[in-house]
N, C-alpha and C positions, 0 to 999 in steps of 0.2 A: 274502715278504712283503707282510704282510695291512697292510689299510686300518687306519689310524688310525681307533679309534673314540673317536663319543659331542664329539669334537673342538670346543671353541667357536671362535669364526672372530671374530679380532679385526676392530675398527671403525674404532676413531679410535687418533690418537697412542699414546694411555693406555696400550693394550691392545696395543702397541706396542717400548714402553720407560717400564722405570721409573723416579722422579725420583731414585736414586740410580746405573741408568745414564748417562740424559744430562750430569749433573753429572760423571760421570770423563769425558767425551762433549769436555763444553767447551773444554781445553788443547789438545784434538786436531788437524792439518791437517793438507793433502791432501796429496801428494809423490807420484813420480814415479819408477822408476828412470833416466829419459828426459829431456829437459827440450825442452818444446816451447813455444809461442807463440802465446797466445790471441789472438781477437780483440775481445776486452777489457778497459782495463786494466783490473787486482785486485791482492791483496794479494798478491803472493809477488814473490820477486826473482828475475828472470833472468836467461840472461847478454844477450838482444837488446841494442845499444846504443838507447837513446833521448832521450825531453827530462824528464829530470823533475828532482826535483831535488837526489839524490844526487849530486856529480860519479866520474867511472872511472875516464878517461883519455883520452887526444886523437888526433889522428890529421889526420894534412895536410889542405891542405886540399886539392880539387877543382873543372875548371869544371862550375858547377852546383846545389854546396851551395847552403845558406841561411847568406848573411850573415852575421845573425842570433848566428851560433854559431861566430860566429870570438873567438877569447881573443885580442881585443888586446894586451895584457900581454906574450903573450911575440912579439906581430910587432912589440912596440917592443920587446925588447928582442932576438931576432932576424933581426928582418923580411924572418919566413918568416910563413905564415897558416897556422894549423894549427885542427882543429879542437876547440869542449870535447865531451867525451860523457860520457851521462848513464846509470845504472842504472834499470833502468825494471821498470816492477810490473803484472806480467798473467795473465791469470783462467787455470784447472784447470782444466780440464772433466773431470765426471767421468761416466763413464755405467755402471749398475749393471741390469747383467739375468739375469731370476727365468725359470726352469723350472717352468712348472705342470701337468706331465704331470699325469698318474693314477699313473707307478712318484711324480712328489716326495709323492702327497699320505700318506705310510706314515713308517708308524717310534713309539717310545715314546720322548721326543718328536717328535712329527709333523716330519716332512722340512721341506716350506714356511711351514712357521707361523718356525722358524728362521731359513727363510731370506730370511720378509719381515722377520727383528729384524734381524737384519742387513745388511739394503737399506735400510732405513728411518736405521738407526747412521751406515751408512757416506754417506748420504743430508743426515742432520744435520750431520755434521760438515765437509759441503761445500756447503752453504747460507750456516751460522753463518758463515763463515770468505768467504763474497758468494763463493763461483766455481760454474760454473754445473752444474744438476745438472740428466740426464737419465734414466730411467730405465722401461725394455720388460719388460713381461711376454709370455713365451709356450709360447702355447697356451692351457689352462685356459676356464674360461667364464666369462661373464659374473656377480657375485655378484647384482643386481639381475632378474638372470633367473631365476636360480636360486631363489632367496626368490619371483619372483613363477611360475614350476613346482612348489613343495615342496608335498605331499598338502598340511599345512594350511590354503593358501590355495586349494585347489580343490575343487570338489566329486566325491562318486564316489574310490573306495580301487583302486589296484594298477595300479603303473607308471604312467606319464606320463601319460598319457589318466583320465579316473576314469570307474569303472564305467556314473555316469551320462550320460558329457560326450554332445550331439551330432553332428551328422557336422559338422556348423557351425565347431562352437571347439575341433578336434580340430585346427588349426596355431596356436591361440595355446597350446595344450596341451603342443604335441610337448617334448619337450626339448628347450635350447637347445644350440648348434654351440661345439663349441671354437674359439679366433680361433689362428689365426696370428700375430700378434703386438697388444700392443695398449701400446702409448707414448703418454709425458708428454714432453720436452723445454719445455730453456731457463729453467725453474727456478734463478733468484738472491736470496738475502735466506732473512733471519730468518723474513722473516712468508709463506717456503711451502714451511715446515715440514711445518704443518696438508694443503696440498695435498696433496704426498706424498706423508704416513699417507697419504690415504684412494684415493689413484689406487693405494699397494698394496695396500689392505684390499679391493676390486672386482674381483678374482678367484676363483674359486674354482679348487682343483685336477679339471682332467677329463682323461680323452677322452684320445688318443694328441695325439705332435708330429714331424712330420718338423724337423729338427732342420736342417736344409744350406737344406731348405722360407725357415723364419725365421731364421736368418745371412743367409739372401739381399737378403731386404726389411735387415734390420738393416743388414746394409753398404749397399744405397741410398739409407737415408734417412739416415746420420748423417751429422753435422755437422763442422766443424773437428779438433784433432785433442786429445789426455788421455787420462785413460784408464777403462779401462773392467773393470769385475769381474764372470762369470760364475757364477752357482750355479744348479747343478744336480746331477746322483747321475749326468750322463754317460753316462746308462746309455740310450744310443739305435737303436732296431732298423734305421734305416741310418745306422747310425753317427754317431762326431762328429767326423774325418776332414776329409769336406766341408766342413761348414760352419766348423769352426775356422781351417783356411785361408781363409776366404771374410773374418773377420772380426779377421784375423791383418793385422799393419801398416795400411797406411794414415794414420798418424799417432798409430794409438792404441796405448799402452803393457799389453795384454792376462794379468789375473791374472786364474786359475780355480778358482773353490771348490770341489771338490766334498763336496757334503752327502751325508754310509753315516750312517744309522742305526746305534744298536746292535745289535740286533736281523739289523741283516743283516749285519755282521763277529760273531754270535757267535747264530746262530741257531735259536730258543729251541725247535723241532722233532724229533716223532725219531715209527718208525710208520712206519706203509698213511693214506699220504697222497694225496687228488687234488686238484692244482695249479692254479687258474689262470691264467692271466698279467691282471693288475690293466689293462691296458690294449689289450689285442686280441680277448681270449678264450679266448689257442689252450692248450688241458690239459694234463694229463699226469697218468699214475699212478707214484708212484716209492715203494721207504720207503727211509724214513730210517733210516739210519744212524752210527755214527759210523766207519768207514773215509770215505762217501757227505759226511759231514760236513768230514774235513780236503784231500776233493776238492773240496771249494765254496769252504773257506777257499784255498785253492792255485791253486781257480779266478779265484778275484775279484783278488785277491794279486796275478798276472801281465799281469790286464787296467788293473789299477791301476801297475802301471809300466809297459803298455806306453802307459796315457797323459802318464803322466811323460815321460816320453824322449819324446813327441811332444813335452809341449810342451817344453820340454829342448831336442829339436835347429831349436823356431821361433820362438826366443828369450820363451817368454813361461812367466810364472813360475805353476805351481802348490800352492792346499795342499788336503790331503784331511783333513777336521776332520768328528770324528760331531755327529750329530746334537741334543746332550746335554753341546754344548759352551757354557759363560758367553759370550754373548755379547759382554757387555764384554771376557773376555779374550781373544777372538778377534779384535779391533779394539785393541784395546789396545795387546798383548802377541804376539799371531803375524802378524800385519797390518803393523806398525809394523816387526820381523824381512825381516818383503818389502818393506820403502821403501813401500809404498800410503799409509803416514798416520809421521808426525810428532811 
């Protein structure tokens, strides 16, 4: 798969979502296939009994209960102590995770840009409904560091270090290294929408990624309970199994969104080619023929089926989408059918 050429990187909210797309997102709210109790009171009704104004049920008083919630009317009629229970509104946290390895920077439309736009759409829904939102980018390179090291920002030509660069400037002109993860946490409210957009635009995809190492860091650092949605093609050299095992359970409803480009599903190539791996530079010389393309498509289908079966056995939901899918269609239709939104 070829890296996307001359892509225009987003820098702000308006580059990620149009006003028309935002208007379609406003009526939506987060949901979950499970019921979780949040750390802060929010705007959704949970099965947990609390002390809000909406009555839910009674239960018999036991020693140690708060006497302020005794229903004295029932006591007057039955001469027994009962407590009033109320429906409590609690928040649902959302954690979106993006794969920014080099393999995500491919396809027409670009897979990583599609992931950014989807993550922004979901984050927007969470924030405007006063849910706690977190976002993590796995791998990739800091966009500001990339800009500082771009040829237009340095003297000299060719490579990361200009030909006229001195030895003392080599360390500052060397290419920025991929980061295992970058994260922003505990965003809440409409006023944080632009903060989330800036974070999602701050990484340029590139380099290799150890999914297990990134998943381990995410699992250690995440807090509370809620819904976690991972956007990736799941083409990891170290496999996806160990990483997903680390992220499954522990109070999170895990949703996997596998993003593939149309060219990955139907490669528009033929003839004698020398292919180079975009992440680790492994090379292979092949002759692309119709039988070889059929075998490739069969192997890809088998890989996706294996991923789906792995997810199903561990109670994860999996959605495989093409990068040319309209973002509002994915969010308002397909993710709603999965029970992620309502």
